[in-house]
C-alpha positions in Angstrom: -16.6 -5.6 -24.7 -14.2 -6.5 -21.7 -15.5 -5.6 -18.5 -13.5 -5.7 -15.8 -14.8 -5.2 -12.2 -13.3 -4.5 -9.2 -15.2 -4.7 -5.6 -13.4 -5.2 -1.6 -11.5 -1.8 -1.2 -11.7 -0.1 2.4 -11.8 1.2 5.4 -8.4 -1.1 7.0 -6.3 -0.6 10.4 -2.3 -0.9 9.4 -1.7 -4.6 10.4 -5.5 -5.5 9.2 -6.7 -7.4 5.8 -8.4 -7.0 2.6 -9.3 -9.4 -0.4 -9.8 -7.5 -3.7 -11.6 -9.0 -6.0 -11.6 -8.4 -10.3 -15.0 -10.1 -12.2 -14.9 -10.4 -15.8 -16.7 -10.5 -18.1 -16.5 -13.5 -19.4 -13.8 -16.0 -19.3 -10.5 -15.1 -17.3 -8.5 -18.0 -19.2 -8.2 -15.7 -22.2 -6.3 -13.2 -21.2 -2.4 -14.2 -20.8 -2.3 -12.9 -17.7 -3.9 -10.4 -15.3 -3.0 -8.1 -12.6 -3.2 -6.0 -9.8 -2.0 -1.8 -10.0 -2.0 0.3 -7.4 -1.8 4.5 -7.6 -1.2 6.1 -4.4 -2.2 10.3 -4.1 1.5 12.6 -6.3 3.2 8.5 -7.4 2.9 7.2 -10.8 0.8 3.6 -11.3 2.4 1.0 -10.2 2.4 -2.9 -10.9 1.9 -5.0 -7.8 1.0 -8.6 -8.8 0.6 -10.8 -11.3 -0.9 -13.8 -13.1 -0.5 -15.7 -15.6 -2.9 -18.3 -18.0 -0.6 -21.1 -16.2 -0.6 -19.7 -13.6 2.9 -17.9 -12.2 2.7 -15.2 -10.0 5.1 -12.1 -9.4 4.9 -9.8 -6.8 6.6 -5.9 -6.5 9.3 -6.2 -3.6 7.5 -4.5 -1.1 4.7 -6.4 -0.8 6.3 -9.9 -1.0 5.7 -11.7 2.0 2.1 -10.0 2.9 0.3 -9.8 -0.6 -0.9 -13.4 -2.7 -2.9 -13.1 -5.4 -4.9 -16.1 -7.0 -7.9 -16.9 -9.6 -10.9 -18.8 -9.8 -12.2 -20.0 -13.1 -15.3 -20.7 -12.7 -16.3 -18.0 -10.7 -14.2 -15.3 -13.6 -12.6 -13.7 -10.8 -9.1 -13.0 -9.9 -8.1 -12.1 -6.2 -5.9 -9.8 -4.0 -5.3 -10.5 -1.1 -3.8 -8.3 1.1 -2.3 -8.6 4.4 -0.5 -6.8 7.6 -1.4 -3.5 5.5 0.6 -0.8 6.5 -0.7 3.3 6.1 1.8 3.0 2.6 -0.7 0.5 0.9 -3.4 3.0 0.6 -4.0 3.9 -2.6 -6.4 3.9 -5.7 -6.4 -0.6 -6.8 -7.1 -1.3 -10.5 -7.1 -4.8 -12.2 -5.8 -5.4 -15.1 -5.2 -8.3 -18.1 -4.8 -8.4 -20.8 -4.9 -10.4 -23.9 -4.2 -11.5 -28.0 -6.5 -10.5 -30.3 -6.0 -10.8 -33.5 -2.9 -11.2 -33.3 -2.6 -8.4 -31.3 -1.9 -6.7 -27.3 -5.0 -5.9 -26.1 -5.0 -4.7 -22.7 -8.1 -4.0 -19.8 -8.9 -2.1 -17.3 -11.0 -1.4 -14.3 -12.2 1.5 -12.9 -10.4 1.3 -9.5 -11.4 0.6 -6.1 -10.3 2.7 -3.4 -7.8 1.0 -0.2 -7.1 2.9 2.6 -5.2 2.2 5.4 -5.3 3.7 8.4 -6.1 4.2 12.6 
């Protein structure tokens, strides 16, 4: 039973930075892809960034050049470095992981961590 635990959220001023962490209960190498989603009040959940087992990364246009997703296999952890934060980045950020189990796709979610960007 995979568990994902996010941390690192908080209150930050516009232009500031935060690094989110997602720690898995097992090796993250088992996941085909991992990513970060976010959901702001009144809006649908949005895919922010993904990273594959091979290290390929993708980002939603609004965060390109500001956010960076990375992973540390030894620590079973995926990170999201967020720089130049803006009020529009305020949301609950969720870690997500996907893998193949018995030929079926299985998706896992963390509980979320709140990021608030405000002066």
